N, C-alpha and C positions, 0 to 999 in steps of 0.2 A: 395399268401398270401398278405404279407400287405407291405406299404411302406419301412419298417425296414428294411425289409430282400431282399426287390428287390434292397434296396440301398448299402447291404454288396454284393452279388451275383453278379449283374449285371458289367458289362466290362466299362469302360467310351468311350461316345464314340466320335467320332471325332470335331462334334459340340462344345462338353462339354471340351474336352483338348485346342481348341481352344479357351475358354474365360477365366477366370480369375476363381478358383476353390478354394474352402478351402480342402485342404487333410491333412489328419492325420497325414501320415506320409507312411502309405503304402499302396497308390494309391485309397483309398478309395475319392472318388470326392465327395462332395455335394453342387452343384451350388444355390440350394435353402436356403443353409448357408450361403453362398455368398453375395447372395443379402441379406439376413437380418445384416450381419456384417456392410454391405457397407454402408446399412438403421443406423445402428447406427454411424457408423463412421461421417456420415452427419450431424447426429445431436447433437454429444458428445459434441462440442463447446458453441452450443447456450443453452443445455441442463444445462450444469453444471455435467455431470458425473447421470442422472438422468436415462441415457438407460443402464448404469451398472449396475445399480441399478436395474430397471426393467429386465436386462436380468437374473441377481441371481433368482430376483422372480419367474420368464417363469421358468428356469428349476426345479425348490423348487416346483413349483404346480405341475410339471409333474411325479416328481418321486412321491411325495406324488400321482397323480394319478395312477399312474404304480404301486405302492404300493397295491392303493386299488383293482384297478382290478385283479392284482396275487390274492390276498384275495377270491373270489370272482371266481377265473376261468374264466376269461371273456378275455381268451387270446388275440380273437384279438384286441380287444379294449388295449390289453395292448402293443401289436404290434405297432399301432396305436400313443400310445402315446410316446413310444420308438423311433421312429421316431425323434419326436420334441426336445427328451431327449440328441440326439447326439449332439444337439449343446453347452452341457458340455466340451467337446472337445477342445474349439477353447473359453473359459472362461479365462478373465484375470485375474482370480486371478491364480496363477501359482501352490497352494497349493492343487486345487481344481482339477485343466488341470493335476494334477500328478495321484490325485487319482480315477480320471473317469476310466480308463480303468477298474480296478474292478469293479467297479457298475458297467456300462455298463455291465461286461464279468457274474457279479450276476444274474440282473435281464433278459438278453438277452437271457443265456440260458437256464433257467426255462422258458423262455415265447417259445424258438425254441423247447425247449425237452416235449411242451406239448401242442403246436401248429397241431390240428388236417393237416393242408396242409405245417407243418416244413416236412423237407426232412434230409438225411444224409448229403447232400451235402450243403445244405443252412449251416447246422450246424461245418460241418469241416471250411468251406467258414469263418462267421463268428469268430471262436477260435481263426482259422491261424492269421486272421488281429487283431485281439485283442489283439495276442503277438507281433504283430510288432509294434503294436502304443507303446505299453509296452517297448523296446526295443526302439524304436526310443526317446520317452521321456528322457530315459537314457543318451543317447549317447547327449542328447541335453543339461541335468540339472547336470549330475553325479555327486549330490549333495551326502550326508550320509544318509538322509533320502531315497531319491533314490536309496541308494543302498541295505539299506536290506530292506523297504516295497515296492519298488516297483519290485525285484527281488522274492520277498519270493510270489506277485501273481504273477508273472509269473507262478512260477514253482506247484502254484494252480493251474491255469488255462490249466498247460499241464496234470497237472496229472487227474484232472475233465475231461478232453476231450481225453485221454485214457480212463478213467475208463467209458464213453461212447462210444467208439469204440469197449471195450470189451464188454458191452453191446449188440452192435450189430457182435460180434461175428467176429471183424476184430481183432485178433491177431499181426500179423506182423504188422500195424497199429498202433495200439496200443505201438507195443515196438519199433517202429520208433519214435512215438513221445517222450516217455519219452528217447530214448535217446539221441535225441538232447536237451530235457531238461535238461539232465545230463551233457552236455557239460557249459551249461550258469554256470560262478564261477567268476562273477563278484563281486568288491565290499568288502570290510572286511568281514572277516569270522565273524560267531556269531553262539549263539547255537541254536536258531530259523533257522537258514536258515541250518543247519548241519542236524536239524531231519528233514526239507524239501528233501532235498539232499537223505538223506539216506531211507526216505520214498519213495521218486521215484527209487531208488536201490532196494527197495525191493520189489516194483510192480512187476519190470522186473524182479526178483527172480522167482514171484510165476507164469509171464509169464512161464521164463525155467522152471520153476516145474511140468505146465502143459505138455511139450513137452517131460518132463522126466518120469510122468506119465503113457504117451501114449507107451513110448518106454519100460516100465516096463509092460506095460500088452501085448506087441507085446514078448518080451523075453519070460514072463510065458509060449506063446504056441510056443516056440521053442525046440527042442532036445539038453540037453548039449554038446553033441559030435557032433552035429553041427556047421559049421564053421563060419554061420550068426548067433549062439549064441556069438561068441567072439566079432565079428564085433559089435551087437547090445549093447552086454556087456559095449565095449569102450565106444558107444557111447553115451550110459547112463553114463558114471563116470566121462565124461567131462561135460556132462550137471549137472552135481551133484556139479562137483567143483564151477561152473559158477552161479548157484544158491546159494551155502552156501556161497561164498562172499555178493552177494547181500543182504540175509536176515541175516546173524549173525548180521551186526554191527546196524541193527533197532533191534532187539530187544534183545539187551543191554539195550538200553534207555525206563527209568520205562517208563508204557504205557499199553495199551492194544491191542495186535498183536494176537489174536489167530489163523487168518489161516495163519501168518508165520510162527509162533512157531508152528504149527500142520507139516506144508512143510516141513521144518528143521529138526522136531524129524522123522519123515516120512523116510527120507532119512539115517538120521543115524543112523536108523534101523536098516533098508535093507541093509548097508553094517558094522553091526555087533558092532558100536561104541555106546552098551548096554550105557554106562558110561558116553560119551558123550550127549547120551539123557536122561540120571538120570537127569545129571546137568541142563540142557536147562532148563527142566521143575520143579526141585527146587527151581532153582532161580526164576523162572515164578511164581512160588505161594507164596513163601518164601519171597523172597527179598523182604524186606519193604518200600525198593522206588519204591517197583508196586503199583500202588494201587487195592484193593481187589477185585476179578475176580476167582466168583464161580468155572468158566470154566475150567482154571488153574488147579484146583484141580481136578476136572473130568479127564483133559488131564492127571496127574500121575496119578491118579487113575486106566486108562486102561493101563497103559504101565507098573504098579504093578502087575496088574493084569494079562498082558502078561507075567510078568518076575515071576512069579507064588508066590507070595511075601505074606507073613501070614495073615490071616484074621485081627488080633487086627491091622496091619497094612494099611493095606486097607481102614479100617475104621476111623482111625484117621486121613489119608488124607482127608477124606472128612469134615472133622472139617472147616471149615473157621474161 
C-alpha cells in the first residue's frame, strides 16, 4: 500500500529501537519524523522560530492536499500526503496536538476504507492506535478541554470502528469494541458525552437484538412441549432484558432513532406489552421535543393496524 499504512502496521525494528525516535504514545515509531524534528531543533535558535512557522505551513498544506485528493477519490495520493501529515502529532501547539487524533482518524479511516489495497488488519491497527494516542493525550493533559472534547472523539472513533467491524460481519469484535468504549468514563459529565455513551450502549443493544432475533427464529421451529423450547425461551428473555436496558435510555433522548425504536418495540410486542409499545411509538411520533420524522408515524400506523384500530385512527396517524 503506502508509507502511511506501512508505518501504522509494521512493528518497530531493532535498529529503530536502538535510535531515538518520535513516539505517538502507542509505540508508533517515526524515525523520519525524528530526523525532521532534530533538523528543526538545530535551526530554531538561528532562525528565531521560523521553522515552527514552516512546520505549521507544511502540515496545513498537507491537509489541503489530502482533502483535495479525497474529493477526487485519489486514495493512493491521499495516503502519501497522510504520511507527511502525521507530523502534526508533534506540533508545538498543544491545542493542535490534542485535536490531531480526531482529524487523522477522520481522514485516515476514509482513506483506508476506500483504498483498494487496504485490509481489515490495517484498519483495525489504525483505529486501535488512534484510540491509544487519544488516551495518552488525556493522561498527559487532563484539562477540561481534554475531558470533554478528547473523550467524545475517542467514543466516536470506537463507534465508527464498531460499525466498520459490523460491515464485515464481525459481530463479536464489534461488541468487544463497544464494551471497551463503554468503560471510558473520564472527566466531568456533560449532555453530549451522555448521548454518546447512550449511543454506544444502544448499538450494543442492536447487537443483542440481532442475537435475540436469531433465537426467536429458532424458537419458532421448536415444539412448545419440547424441553428445548423452554431453554430457548429463557435465553431469549435474558437477551431481551439486556437489550431493553441498552436501548431504552437512548430512545428517550430527542433524536431520530428508527432502528433502535423498531427493535425495542418488536420485543415489547413479542412479550405482550402492547401498552408499552404504544407509548414508545406515540411519544416517538408526537413528542414535540423530537424532530419531525415521517417514519415515526409509519411505525405507529403499522402497530395500530396490527391492533385492528379503526380506519379513522389509522388515517389520522399518517398526518405529520
